[in-house]
MARKOLLUM-290225 format. One record per residue (C-alpha): residue in one letter; x, y, z. Coordinates in steps of 0.02 Angstrom, whole numbers, plus 50000, padded with zeros to 5 digits. Example, Ala and Ser with C-alpha at 12.3 -4.5 7.8 and 13.67 -1.06 7.14 Angstrom:
residues 2
+------+-------+-------+-------+
! code !     X !     Y !     Z !
+------+-------+-------+-------+
!    A ! 50615 ! 49775 ! 50390 !
!    S ! 50684 ! 49947 ! 50357 !
+------+-------+-------+-------+
END
This chain:
residues 304
+------+-------+-------+-------+
! code !     X !     Y !     Z !
+------+-------+-------+-------+
!    M ! 55170 ! 53375 ! 55944 !
!    P ! 55035 ! 53280 ! 56035 !
!    S ! 54963 ! 53131 ! 55957 !
!    A ! 54770 ! 53157 ! 55895 !
!    P ! 54639 ! 53094 ! 55995 !
!    A ! 54607 ! 52904 ! 55974 !
!    F ! 54431 ! 52942 ! 55909 !
!    A ! 54350 ! 53057 ! 55782 !
!    F ! 54254 ! 53202 ! 55826 !
!    P ! 54090 ! 53207 ! 55743 !
!    A ! 54105 ! 53324 ! 55584 !
!    Q ! 53963 ! 53428 ! 55606 !
!    S ! 53871 ! 53522 ! 55747 !
!    P ! 53686 ! 53525 ! 55752 !
!    A ! 53688 ! 53727 ! 55738 !
!    P ! 53826 ! 53858 ! 55713 !
!    M ! 53932 ! 53893 ! 55876 !
!    P ! 54028 ! 54058 ! 55889 !
!    G ! 54178 ! 54038 ! 55788 !
!    A ! 54149 ! 53864 ! 55736 !
!    D ! 54227 ! 53896 ! 55559 !
!    V ! 54393 ! 53813 ! 55550 !
!    D ! 54526 ! 53945 ! 55568 !
!    T ! 54716 ! 53925 ! 55552 !
!    W ! 54867 ! 54010 ! 55625 !
!    R ! 55013 ! 54027 ! 55534 !
!    I ! 55158 ! 54018 ! 55657 !
!    G ! 55362 ! 54011 ! 55616 !
!    G ! 55335 ! 53905 ! 55458 !
!    R ! 55195 ! 53796 ! 55528 !
!    V ! 55012 ! 53803 ! 55503 !
!    L ! 54902 ! 53767 ! 55670 !
!    A ! 54723 ! 53715 ! 55612 !
!    L ! 54593 ! 53778 ! 55726 !
!    D ! 54481 ! 53629 ! 55701 !
!    R ! 54495 ! 53580 ! 55885 !
!    P ! 54534 ! 53678 ! 56051 !
!    L ! 54730 ! 53705 ! 56069 !
!    V ! 54801 ! 53707 ! 56242 !
!    M ! 54947 ! 53841 ! 56258 !
!    G ! 55048 ! 53780 ! 56428 !
!    I ! 55106 ! 53918 ! 56532 !
!    L ! 55292 ! 53907 ! 56586 !
!    N ! 55342 ! 54052 ! 56702 !
!    V ! 55547 ! 54083 ! 56719 !
!    T ! 55508 ! 54215 ! 56836 !
!    P ! 55537 ! 54241 ! 57021 !
!    D ! 55368 ! 54335 ! 57072 !
!    S ! 55235 ! 54258 ! 56952 !
!    F ! 55062 ! 54264 ! 57045 !
!    S ! 55038 ! 54072 ! 57028 !
!    D ! 55207 ! 53994 ! 57005 !
!    G ! 55336 ! 54105 ! 57029 !
!    G ! 55518 ! 54035 ! 57067 !
!    R ! 55458 ! 53860 ! 57027 !
!    F ! 55531 ! 53849 ! 56862 !
!    H ! 55664 ! 53994 ! 56869 !
!    A ! 55805 ! 53873 ! 56863 !
!    L ! 55839 ! 53809 ! 56682 !
!    D ! 55840 ! 53606 ! 56732 !
!    A ! 55657 ! 53637 ! 56822 !
!    A ! 55602 ! 53731 ! 56671 !
!    V ! 55635 ! 53603 ! 56544 !
!    R ! 55575 ! 53473 ! 56661 !
!    R ! 55417 ! 53571 ! 56659 !
!    A ! 55407 ! 53588 ! 56474 !
!    R ! 55434 ! 53406 ! 56445 !
!    Q ! 55289 ! 53358 ! 56574 !
!    M ! 55169 ! 53491 ! 56483 !
!    A ! 55216 ! 53414 ! 56317 !
!    D ! 55174 ! 53238 ! 56385 !
!    E ! 55014 ! 53309 ! 56453 !
!    G ! 54952 ! 53370 ! 56292 !
!    A ! 55009 ! 53541 ! 56268 !
!    D ! 55003 ! 53599 ! 56099 !
!    L ! 55119 ! 53738 ! 56111 !
!    L ! 55221 ! 53830 ! 56259 !
!    D ! 55209 ! 54004 ! 56316 !
!    L ! 55371 ! 54070 ! 56419 !
!    G ! 55370 ! 54221 ! 56518 !
!    G ! 55514 ! 54312 ! 56589 !
!    E ! 55411 ! 54456 ! 56671 !
!    S ! 55270 ! 54450 ! 56794 !
!    T ! 55126 ! 54555 ! 56729 !
!    R ! 55007 ! 54525 ! 56877 !
!    P ! 54934 ! 54685 ! 56961 !
!    G ! 55069 ! 54795 ! 57056 !
!    A ! 55224 ! 54677 ! 56973 !
!    T ! 55399 ! 54750 ! 56977 !
!    P ! 55461 ! 54784 ! 56783 !
!    V ! 55617 ! 54704 ! 56742 !
!    S ! 55742 ! 54766 ! 56617 !
!    A ! 55748 ! 54691 ! 56447 !
!    D ! 55920 ! 54613 ! 56477 !
!    E ! 55847 ! 54528 ! 56631 !
!    E ! 55707 ! 54464 ! 56556 !
!    A ! 55800 ! 54396 ! 56399 !
!    A ! 55923 ! 54319 ! 56525 !
!    R ! 55775 ! 54224 ! 56601 !
!    V ! 55703 ! 54150 ! 56439 !
!    V ! 55832 ! 54148 ! 56295 !
!    P ! 55917 ! 53994 ! 56387 !
!    V ! 55767 ! 53898 ! 56408 !
!    L ! 55707 ! 53932 ! 56243 !
!    R ! 55875 ! 53875 ! 56163 !
!    A ! 55854 ! 53721 ! 56273 !
!    L ! 55672 ! 53684 ! 56218 !
!    R ! 55714 ! 53703 ! 56031 !
!    D ! 55827 ! 53558 ! 56040 !
!    A ! 55723 ! 53458 ! 56162 !
!    L ! 55552 ! 53467 ! 56096 !
!    D ! 55458 ! 53479 ! 55928 !
!    L ! 55329 ! 53603 ! 55999 !
!    P ! 55293 ! 53781 ! 55955 !
!    L ! 55354 ! 53904 ! 56079 !
!    S ! 55292 ! 54071 ! 56135 !
!    V ! 55372 ! 54210 ! 56216 !
!    D ! 55266 ! 54319 ! 56323 !
!    T ! 55354 ! 54487 ! 56321 !
!    R ! 55299 ! 54684 ! 56291 !
!    K ! 55474 ! 54726 ! 56232 !
!    A ! 55544 ! 54724 ! 56059 !
!    D ! 55728 ! 54689 ! 56121 !
!    V ! 55666 ! 54533 ! 56209 !
!    A ! 55549 ! 54475 ! 56062 !
!    R ! 55705 ! 54492 ! 55950 !
!    A ! 55830 ! 54386 ! 56062 !
!    A ! 55678 ! 54261 ! 56092 !
!    L ! 55638 ! 54244 ! 55905 !
!    D ! 55816 ! 54218 ! 55873 !
!    A ! 55830 ! 54070 ! 55999 !
!    G ! 55693 ! 53976 ! 55924 !
!    A ! 55517 ! 54062 ! 55968 !
!    H ! 55384 ! 54024 ! 55840 !
!    V ! 55264 ! 54158 ! 55927 !
!    V ! 55265 ! 54330 ! 56021 !
!    N ! 55130 ! 54343 ! 56148 !
!    D ! 55118 ! 54539 ! 56183 !
!    V ! 54996 ! 54576 ! 56337 !
!    S ! 55009 ! 54769 ! 56293 !
!    G ! 54953 ! 54748 ! 56101 !
!    L ! 55109 ! 54830 ! 56020 !
!    A ! 55132 ! 54964 ! 56138 !
!    D ! 55333 ! 54955 ! 56105 !
!    P ! 55346 ! 55046 ! 55933 !
!    A ! 55461 ! 54950 ! 55891 !
!    M ! 55379 ! 54774 ! 55919 !
!    A ! 55281 ! 54757 ! 55758 !
!    G ! 55438 ! 54790 ! 55649 !
!    V ! 55524 ! 54636 ! 55747 !
!    V ! 55389 ! 54530 ! 55718 !
!    A ! 55356 ! 54568 ! 55532 !
!    S ! 55537 ! 54533 ! 55495 !
!    T ! 55507 ! 54354 ! 55537 !
!    D ! 55372 ! 54225 ! 55510 !
!    A ! 55308 ! 54213 ! 55690 !
!    G ! 55134 ! 54213 ! 55750 !
!    L ! 55078 ! 54354 ! 55848 !
!    V ! 54946 ! 54372 ! 56001 !
!    L ! 54878 ! 54535 ! 56030 !
!    M ! 54801 ! 54550 ! 56208 !
!    H ! 54696 ! 54700 ! 56257 !
!    M ! 54763 ! 54790 ! 56418 !
!    R ! 54746 ! 54969 ! 56480 !
!    G ! 54883 ! 55063 ! 56575 !
!    T ! 55011 ! 54954 ! 56663 !
!    P ! 55027 ! 54811 ! 56790 !
!    D ! 55027 ! 54972 ! 56916 !
!    T ! 54882 ! 55053 ! 56856 !
!    M ! 54772 ! 54939 ! 56752 !
!    Q ! 54652 ! 54886 ! 56898 !
!    S ! 54604 ! 55077 ! 56913 !
!    L ! 54558 ! 55066 ! 56731 !
!    T ! 54410 ! 54979 ! 56726 !
!    D ! 54271 ! 55108 ! 56656 !
!    Y ! 54178 ! 55027 ! 56514 !
!    G ! 54019 ! 55042 ! 56419 !
!    D ! 53988 ! 54885 ! 56347 !
!    V ! 54156 ! 54790 ! 56389 !
!    V ! 54143 ! 54676 ! 56229 !
!    D ! 54116 ! 54812 ! 56118 !
!    D ! 54255 ! 54926 ! 56198 !
!    V ! 54374 ! 54780 ! 56201 !
!    A ! 54354 ! 54761 ! 56023 !
!    A ! 54369 ! 54936 ! 55976 !
!    E ! 54523 ! 54948 ! 56077 !
!    L ! 54599 ! 54794 ! 56002 !
!    Q ! 54561 ! 54878 ! 55826 !
!    P ! 54732 ! 55007 ! 55831 !
!    S ! 54847 ! 54839 ! 55882 !
!    L ! 54783 ! 54769 ! 55724 !
!    A ! 54811 ! 54903 ! 55622 !
!    R ! 54990 ! 54923 ! 55670 !
!    A ! 55020 ! 54745 ! 55638 !
!    D ! 54925 ! 54770 ! 55467 !
!    A ! 55043 ! 54935 ! 55435 !
!    A ! 55193 ! 54838 ! 55473 !
!    G ! 55152 ! 54690 ! 55353 !
!    I ! 55112 ! 54556 ! 55471 !
!    A ! 54984 ! 54444 ! 55383 !
!    R ! 54809 ! 54430 ! 55482 !
!    D ! 54817 ! 54244 ! 55475 !
!    R ! 54983 ! 54250 ! 55586 !
!    V ! 54883 ! 54354 ! 55721 !
!    V ! 54760 ! 54288 ! 55871 !
!    L ! 54675 ! 54396 ! 55995 !
!    D ! 54662 ! 54388 ! 56172 !
!    P ! 54517 ! 54488 ! 56269 !
!    G ! 54654 ! 54515 ! 56418 !
!    I ! 54542 ! 54428 ! 56550 !
!    G ! 54604 ! 54509 ! 56727 !
!    F ! 54692 ! 54655 ! 56650 !
!    A ! 54599 ! 54808 ! 56690 !
!    K ! 54433 ! 54723 ! 56696 !
!    T ! 54321 ! 54682 ! 56855 !
!    G ! 54266 ! 54511 ! 56902 !
!    A ! 54100 ! 54547 ! 56823 !
!    Q ! 54178 ! 54619 ! 56663 !
!    N ! 54282 ! 54460 ! 56650 !
!    L ! 54119 ! 54356 ! 56643 !
!    E ! 54046 ! 54470 ! 56510 !
!    L ! 54190 ! 54438 ! 56417 !
!    I ! 54192 ! 54256 ! 56422 !
!    A ! 54003 ! 54266 ! 56379 !
!    G ! 54033 ! 54375 ! 56227 !
!    L ! 54185 ! 54301 ! 56149 !
!    G ! 54081 ! 54241 ! 55988 !
!    R ! 54035 ! 54425 ! 55979 !
!    L ! 54231 ! 54485 ! 55993 !
!    R ! 54275 ! 54347 ! 55869 !
!    A ! 54134 ! 54411 ! 55743 !
!    R ! 54190 ! 54603 ! 55768 !
!    L ! 54386 ! 54555 ! 55734 !
!    G ! 54372 ! 54424 ! 55607 !
!    R ! 54519 ! 54314 ! 55698 !
!    P ! 54520 ! 54179 ! 55824 !
!    V ! 54518 ! 54204 ! 56014 !
!    L ! 54649 ! 54156 ! 56144 !
!    L ! 54568 ! 54142 ! 56324 !
!    G ! 54690 ! 54163 ! 56462 !
!    A ! 54588 ! 54135 ! 56625 !
!    S ! 54705 ! 54029 ! 56704 !
!    R ! 54701 ! 54036 ! 56897 !
!    K ! 54642 ! 54214 ! 56884 !
!    A ! 54587 ! 54316 ! 57041 !
!    F ! 54387 ! 54311 ! 56970 !
!    I ! 54400 ! 54121 ! 56972 !
!    G ! 54446 ! 54128 ! 57162 !
!    A ! 54320 ! 54250 ! 57216 !
!    L ! 54186 ! 54143 ! 57127 !
!    L ! 54243 ! 53993 ! 57226 !
!    G ! 54246 ! 54085 ! 57405 !
!    G ! 54431 ! 54166 ! 57389 !
!    I ! 54530 ! 54001 ! 57379 !
!    P ! 54711 ! 54036 ! 57343 !
!    A ! 54785 ! 54038 ! 57150 !
!    A ! 54854 ! 53861 ! 57168 !
!    E ! 54687 ! 53794 ! 57201 !
!    R ! 54596 ! 53858 ! 57048 !
!    D ! 54644 ! 53731 ! 56915 !
!    A ! 54465 ! 53659 ! 56925 !
!    G ! 54377 ! 53829 ! 56901 !
!    T ! 54502 ! 53862 ! 56759 !
!    V ! 54428 ! 53713 ! 56671 !
!    G ! 54263 ! 53788 ! 56695 !
!    A ! 54305 ! 53945 ! 56608 !
!    C ! 54396 ! 53864 ! 56467 !
!    V ! 54243 ! 53748 ! 56438 !
!    A ! 54134 ! 53904 ! 56430 !
!    G ! 54249 ! 53997 ! 56329 !
!    L ! 54257 ! 53844 ! 56202 !
!    A ! 54072 ! 53848 ! 56209 !
!    R ! 54074 ! 54044 ! 56162 !
!    G ! 54187 ! 54049 ! 56026 !
!    A ! 54379 ! 54029 ! 56091 !
!    R ! 54496 ! 53891 ! 56019 !
!    I ! 54665 ! 53921 ! 56104 !
!    F ! 54678 ! 53926 ! 56297 !
!    R ! 54821 ! 53971 ! 56397 !
!    V ! 54843 ! 53875 ! 56552 !
!    H ! 54944 ! 53815 ! 56697 !
!    D ! 54862 ! 53643 ! 56720 !
!    V ! 54868 ! 53567 ! 56535 !
!    R ! 54821 ! 53389 ! 56593 !
!    G ! 54660 ! 53456 ! 56662 !
!    A ! 54627 ! 53585 ! 56524 !
!    R ! 54659 ! 53455 ! 56373 !
!    Q ! 54553 ! 53318 ! 56449 !
!    A ! 54404 ! 53436 ! 56482 !
!    L ! 54408 ! 53537 ! 56312 !
!    D ! 54426 ! 53361 ! 56214 !
!    V ! 54273 ! 53306 ! 56305 !
!    A ! 54174 ! 53467 ! 56284 !
!    W ! 54218 ! 53474 ! 56097 !
!    A ! 54168 ! 53323 ! 56069 !
!    V ! 54001 ! 53339 ! 56140 !
!    L ! 53981 ! 53516 ! 56059 !
!    R ! 54018 ! 53437 ! 55892 !
!    T ! 53900 ! 53295 ! 55906 !
!    P ! 53723 ! 53339 ! 55832 !
!    E ! 53572 ! 53312 ! 55934 !
!    R ! 53442 ! 53184 ! 55872 !
!    A ! 53272 ! 53246 ! 55835 !
!    P ! 53141 ! 53191 ! 55948 !
+------+-------+-------+-------+
END
């Protein structure tokens, strides 16, 4: 695990911030305290990710990248074997597992860092947990009927994300009233399925699904409303805005590879609004920016 900052964050904030209470997330025999922002490094072992597809598809390259992110301050790593970008081609459970399981086994032995698997498929989740994963990051919110049971049979953590439709259809499903309230309401059935399977609430964090069945304006509304989402659902929030299209659009249409500075802006804004876990490609930039922002946010303002 990355070492703690060399200085102590101030103990109190001048006023309550959304989600400012200290939460914990229980994952795979560990308890992560959310008394500071956590950075989840993205490791795509796919040939077709929207941002870095093919770069870390080979085992040696994936392990090198994982070590680099650990050195840069990642608190945990999230491995994905199937792209869920709009229009992505689905892959079979066998193919997806073949991509992630060897990397998980290698990293389990190489790093003392919690490992997450980004999958919608119960069979892949089962294989990944057997290979050493500590978290299942399910972008479909337990759409696979067997997924809740697989997670419940272990002590793994669970990320429940909001998504409508599939990668092929989701961008046509952006009709909301109040997007924050609607996303909160649509995450409730996923939480209920986790409860019914016996997955304790302290094992669950929630992801509003930035870019999944949302317009650019709706993404901004969701980030601005993270505190309300957190209050409605009672669990910590993970923000996954890294290199998303809305950032490129805000910055004049720049490509995904040039969106890391914009991603930092989204992360810092999300931190101020209540998010505590940040899923990013650029670990170093996010780690440094979030630590500085957190120190400022936790420093009381002196009375004039």
